[in-house]
N, C-alpha and C positions, 0 to 999 in steps of 0.2 A: 439455435436460439441466440439472439443478440442480447448480451447482458448490458444493461444500462447502469451506469454508475449512480444514477439518481433514483434507482428503484427503491421501494419501501424497505426491502431487505437490506440493501447496501446502506441506506441512510440510518437504519436502526443500529448498525454496527458502529456508526460514528456519533451516536447520541451522547455518550459520555464526553467525547471530545468537544462537542458543541456546548454542553453544559459547562465544561471547564472554561471555554472561551467566553461564554456569557458571564460567568462569575468574575473572570479577570476584567472584563469590560465594565461590570458593575463596580468593582473595587476601584478601578481607574477613575471612573466618573465621580465616585464619592471622594476620592483624594483630591480631584480637581475642584469640586465644590468646597471642600474644606480649605484649600489654599485660597480660593476666591473669598471666602468668608473672613479668613485671617487678614487678607489684604484690605478688605472693606473695613474691618475693625481698625487697622492701622491708619487708614485714610480718615476715618471718623475721629480718632483720637487727635490726629494732627489738625483737623479742621476745628475741633473744639478749642485746642490751644491757640490757634490763629485768631479765633473769635475773641477769646479772653485777652489776647494781646492787643487786638483792635480797641476793645473797651478801655483797657489800661492806657493806651496811647491817647484816646480821647480825653481821659481824666487828666493826664499829664499836660496835654495841650491847653485844657481849660485852666489848669493851675498856672501855666506859663503866662497865659493871656491875662490872668488876674494878679500877676506878680508874686505868686506863691512858689516856694521851692518844695517840691514833693518830698515827703518823709523827713523834712528838716526845716521846720517853721522858724527856728531861731537862727537867722542868717544875716549877713551883712553884704550880700551879693549885689553887684550892680546889674544892670539889665542883661548884659552879655553873659555874665557868670550865672545868672539865674537860668538863662536859656541853656547854657552848657550843662549845668547841674541836671536840669530836667531832661535834656537830651540824653545824658548818660543813662538815666533810668530807662528811657525808651530803648536805647541801644541794647542794653543788656537783656531786656525782655524779648526783643526781636531776635537777638542772637541765641537766646535759649530756645526759641521757637525753631530757628534754623537747625540747632543741634538735635532737637527732638525729631524733626523731619529726617535728618541724616541718619540718626540712630534707628528710626523705623524703616529705613530703606526707601524713603520717598524723595530723596535729594541726590542728584548726580554727584559723584566723587569730585569732579572738577569744580562744580559750583560750591560744594562744601569747602574745598581747599581755598577757594577765593574768599569766602566769607570768614573762614578761620584765620586767614592771614590778616584780615582787617581786625579781628578780635585780638590777635597777637600784637599787632602794631599799637592798638589802643591800650591794651593792658600793660605793655612794656613801658609806656609813658616817657620814652626817650626824648622826644622833641617838645615836651611840655615845659612851660614856665613853672616856677615854684608854686604859684597860686593855682594854676590849672591842675598841676600834679596833686596838690592837696585836695582839690575839689574831686578829681577822679577817684582818688583813694577813699575819700569819705563816702562817695556814692557806692563804690564797690563794696566797702565794708558793710554798709546797710543793706544793699541789694542782694549780696551773696546769701543772706539768711532767708531770702524769699524765693530763691531759685532752686532748680533741680540739683540734688547733691552731686550727681555724676558730672553735670555741666560745671558746677563750681570747682570740682577737683580738676577738671580739664583746664579751666581758666587759671586757677591758682598755680598750676604747674608752669605757667608762662613766667619767665624771669621778668621782673619789673624794677624800674628805677625807684630808689627810695626817695621819698619826698622830704623836704626840709622840715 
């Protein structure tokens, strides 16, 4: 008699093994779904932050077009200083969004390092005139109270020139 490996008797011997393989497959697929959900949540958080930054940028652009310095209505800025002041507000919001994307694992290391080097150059204030330095410091002091605390710690750790 020719014993076939796929006979009912021989398959029943392997039923426990098949059940174990099935459970392992089920667990693996649940882990995969969980990781996908976590990634989707990260993407959704980043997209929400990007949308808020877009709205904020529109508000700042409107203020600039109307000669208003955001968050600092009592100013003696000329047109260029007004633009610079409002630009700094937008810059720090966009930078915070980049930091969030990086922290959530949604930004490539190389891109983050390029963006972070711009943040370091701007926060250091090395090439600024006294007036622009004061302006940058004033904006950072006000802005830092509105940003993510981890991002503020990162930026505050950057050595910067003291303004006059």
